[in-house]
C-alpha positions, 0 to 999 in steps of 0.5 A: 499500499505504501508502494502504491502511494509512492507512485501516486505521489511521484504522478501527482508531483509530475503533473503538478510541475507540468501544470505549472508550466502551462499555467505560467505560459498561459499567465505570460500570454495573458499579460502580453495580450493585455498590455498590447490592448491597453496600449492600443486603447491608449493610442486610440485615445490619443488619436480620437483627441482625448490626449491630443487636446493640448496639441490643438489647444491653439485652435485653427492656429495649430501647435505652439512653440512650447507644444512643438519643443515638447514634442521634438524632444520626445522625437529626438530621444526615439530617433536615437534609441529606437531602431525604426524611428532612427532608420526612418530618418536616415532613409528620408535624408538618403531618398531626398539627397540621393542626387546633387542639387544644381544650381543656375543663375548664381554669380560666380558658379559657372557665370561671371558676376556682372557689374554691381553684382556680388560674387555669390559663388564665393560666398557659398564656398565659405567654409562656414556656409559649406559646413552648415548649409551646402555640405552633405553633413548640412543636408542631412541635419536639415532634413533631420530637423524637419523630421524631428522639429518640423522646422529649420532655422538658419540665422544669417549675419547681414555683414559677414554673409555667413549662416548658422543654424539655430535649434527649435528650442532656442525660438521662444515667441513669434512676432506675426502680421496683425491681419494674418496671425499665420504670417510670421515676421520675426522670431524671438531667440533665447539662448544661454551662454553662461551655463543657463544663468543669464538669458540671451533675447533677440528678435530676428526678422525674416528674409521675406518681411525684412522690410517690416523690421522695427527697432524693438518689439513689445513682448509681454509688456517688455520692450525687447531689442531687434538684431537689425544685423541678422536675418532668419531664414525659416522653413516649416513642413507639414503646415495647414491653412491658418498655422503659424507653424508645421509639425515634424515628419515623425510626430505621427509615428512615435507612439506607433513605433513604440507599440511595435517595439513592445510587440517585438519584446512580448514575442520574445517573452512568449517564445522563451515561455514556449521553449520551456516544454515541448511535449505532454507525457500520457501513461497508462498506469501508475507504474507508467507514470512513475517511469516517466517521472523518473526518466524525465526528472533524471535527464540531464541533457536536452532532447531526453524523452520517456522511452516506451510511453506516449508522448503528445507534442505541444502545438507550439513545439519547435515554433516561435512567436509569430512576429510577422503578425506585427508587419501591419504595426510597422507598416503604419510606421512607414506610412506616417513617415513615407518610406518603404516598409521593406527598407525601414525593416531591412526585411525583403520578406515585406515585399512578397520576396520580390526583388524589384519591390525590395530594390526600388521606391514605389510611386507614392514614395517617390512622389513624397520625395519629389515634394520634399525635394521641391521644398528644399529647392525653394528654401536653397533659393531663398538662401542664395537671394540672401547671399546676393543672387537675383534670380537663382534656381536650384533643381534636383535631377528627376528621381527615376531609375535608369531604365525609365530614364532610358525609355523616356529618352527613347521616346523623344529620339523616335519623335525626333527621327520623324522630323516632325518636331523642331530642335527647340521642341526636342531640347525642352523635352529632353531637358525636362527628362534629364532635369537639366537647369542650365540654359543652353542654345541649340547648336549650330548646324544641326540638321533635322532628319527625314527631309530632303537634306538628309536623304542619303545620310546614315549619320542623320536618317538611320531610318531612311537608308539602307546601311545605318551606321548608328545605333538604334535608339532601342539597342540592348532593349527588348521591347517586342517590336522587332528590329529598328534598323531599317531592315526589320521595320515591317512588322506585318506577318502577312505575305504577298501571294 
């Protein structure tokens, strides 16, 4: 009787241990599920307006400087510690500045300064201006500022024509048009140079409203000085009608990035929990249960099993947490900052294992990059005008891949070979395709093909002659239309009987 009791005790202890592990897994799963639901409910309240009221407390005037500064601090921390928020900033910068911006109409840059014109090229090449405005590092920092702060600010010295950026947290007040509060004429700059003891305060008018400049501005009942030797070149993104300020690119995705991070952490917890056991042992008798308890309990290595008894593997055995189920969360982050989810996650599987999708930008992303490039073009034109250029032009080349550029150029070449278009028309179309901002003249002596003057000249009319000596515009491309060399132009498949 005592022996039977020992078997029952062993079986009971084994089942209790197994039940404890299963209970632990169940508890962890419930905790993870609860935490995720709690975060989603919290985010829903934020998006619904419950916690969003402060950012809209100014009604149609949009967020205040204080609110943007507080938001920027959160984003800057996330852009440093959260890998997806950080990568989003790097992606946006690399997308936008993957090509070099070109300038025209700038004295000293490709053209000699005229009488009474400043050598703007020399001012652009100033080491200070190169470091803070025109260098690759300056471009990256400017895009990061738009990503985290929603705005970028350059303060220029009107005497030396040198520019330096200031951060959003130095902006502490606005001076706006009385008839239009969304039109900012000057910014109040506050900063410390003695460890945060004595503040330095000055008002700086923008380049767009320098004609409105005064000697002082009354702020909170105190007369404060305007620095008449400085100019602010400001720029905001994500603005709305009636807003004096903008909003950061990453302002709408920080919470979602945090939720996705918690999803990954929770998945790691669940994977560890599921790895604790891999099967349940079923015994037909008390003796069998004792044998299982002895062999499993005495196992010292991995993969030990109870021989001669039935083992039922758990449904989760050999599996990890379904991390792909959270792809929709990271897709929201990618959507919010307008980058490719494939690039954001470094996961080609997010493109459906499509190499082409993983290697290229989709149309919405390209359009978003083009829009940001136009912002930078206009901003740099303001900078160049402040430096002394009268009619500057800044232009990025089109954001298209080589194959698309080839196809567009080919279509223009085919139009040219018909002889129905003038050189001016073809030149304009090609400049639009390649994004050439430089003005140029039609070369003297150019001959239009497919006319009485070009017959018999293979270098002009490869279509009209039997033995062309120039390459076909579709050479090296398979387009399904057959040869285009003057011999295989007839695409009909009928025959003359």
